[in-house]
N, C-alpha and C positions, 0 to 999 in steps of 0.2 A: 691836840689841836686837829680838827678835821679839815682835810683838803681833798678836793676832787671826789667827795662822797665816801671817803674812807677815814678810819682813825689812824693813830700812830703805828698800829700793828698791821696796817693794810686790810683790816676788816671793814666791810661796808657798813654804812649806817643801816641799822636794822639787820644785823648779822643773820638771824634766823628767817626773818621776813623775806629777804631777797630770794630765798628758795621758793617760798609761796608765790611770789610775784613772777619769778622766772617760769615756774610751772604754768601759771596762768597765761603767760605770753606764748609758751609752746602750745598750750591748749588752744588759744585763739588762732594760732597759725595752722591748726589742724594736726598737731604733732604731740598730743598730750602724753602718749606712751613714751616719748623721748625724754620725759622728765626722769625716768628711771635709768637713763644712760648717762654715765658720769661725764663724758665729753660733751654731750648735748646740754645738760643742765649747767655745766661750768661755762660753756660758751654763751648761754642765755644770760647767766649772771654777769659775765664780763660785758655783754652788750648793754646791760642796765647800768653798771658802775664799772667803767673801764679800768680804773685803778685798783679794783678788787684783787687781793692777793690770796684769797682763801678758796677752798673748795667746800661748798655747802651742798650736801646731797638731799634728794627728795626721798623721804622714807614713809610716805603716807599712802593709804589706799585711795582708790578713785572717788570714794565718798567725800574725802577732804578736798579733792580737786574740784568737785562740784561747788563747794563753798568758796573756793578761791577763784573760780572762773570769772566773776565780775571785775576782779582787780585789774585785768589787762586793759580795761577800757579807760583808765585814768593813768596819768604819769606816776612813776614810782614814788616821787616825793610828795604826792597827794595820797596815793594808796596807803603808804606806811602810816601816816598819822590818822587817817580815817580808820584803818584796821585797829591800831593800838588804842586810840581814844574811844572808838566805838565799842570795842570789847571791854575796855576799862569801865565804860559807863554801865554795861550790862553787869559786870562784876560788882560795881558799887551799888547798883539797884538791888542785886541779890543780898549784899551785906545789909542794906537798909531794911530788907524784908526780915532778916534775922534779928536785927536790933535797931530800935529807934533812939538808942542812947546818943546824946550829942557828940560823944567821942568816937562812936563806932566807925564812921567813915574815915576819920583821921587815923585811927589805929589800923584800919584795913589798908590805908595808903602807906603806913609806916613800915610795913613788912619789907624786908630786903628783896623778896621775890618780886614785889611790885616794880621796884627799880630795874631789876634784871630783865623782867618780862618786857617792860616798856622800852628799855635801851636796845634790846635784841629783837624786838618785834615778835616775840614768841606767842603761842596761842593759849597760854596759861589763863589769861583773863576769860577767854571764851569757854575754855574747859571748866573752870571754876564756876562760871555763871550757869552753864547748862547743868552741871552736876548738882550745884547748890539748889537751883530752882526745882530740879527733879526730886531731890531728897526732901526739900521743904514741903512738897505737895503729896508725899507718900500717904499720909494719914487722911487728909481731907479730900484729895482728888487722885486716887490711886491709878485710874486709867490714864489721866493726863500726865501724871508723874512718869508712868511707864513709857508713854509716847515720847516724852522729852528725853528720858534716859536712853532710849533706844537710838537716838540720834548720835550718841557718843561712839558709835561704831567707827567714826572717823579716827578714833584713837583705839586701835584694836585691842589693847589690854583691857579697856573698859568693856568692850564687847564680850570679854570672858568673865571678868570679875563682877560686873553688875548683875548678870543673871544669877550667879552663885549667891550674891548677897540677897537678892529678892527671893530666890527659892529657899534659902536657909531661914528666912524670916516668914515664909509662908505668904508672901505678898503676891498671890497669883494673878490678881487683876493687873498689877503693875508689871509683872513678868510678861503677861500676854500683851499688854500695851507696848512694852519695849520690843518684844518679838515682832509685832506688827510694824512699828516704825522703822526698826533696823532692817527688816526684810524689804519694805518699800523703798527705803533710802538706798539700799544696795541694788534693788531692781532698777531704780532711776539711773544710778551710776552705770549699770550694765547697759541700759538702753542708750545712754549718751555716749559711752566709750567703747561698748562692744566687749 
């Protein structure tokens, strides 16, 4: 049973999302770098859900902070469903592009990871959608695929693995597109956060 914004274990509703939101609040206050400080991010999370008994740390690069920046302009209990259901819609749209079988969306929703992602407010739907759309476009629109895949530098391991994948397959147009979008994304983050 949930009470005061936490579950029976003292974890906030949107266990992972609270960190995204807390970072956006620190960012809005002009203290984005404080998200990397355990005391500051914990205090920000407590300010959002006072009964929170957990410590959820910010482990993302500034590029992801850019994506989370708008969250601070709506209340937490509005931002959480907007983030979860918005990214879920992108994920389901990507699934629909893979298959128009009548059961495809139902099967995609039946995955245990969907429940976990939704309950915790993780960014898995967003990651799957960006990666999926990028991979789907590789053959028909290699430049656009690369531009999209390059945005995944907000998850640094993709910033390492995807160039290796593209290079190993000789997909140089996509490789170049990814390099361009990743560089621009990082440049914008640098301009915004210094």
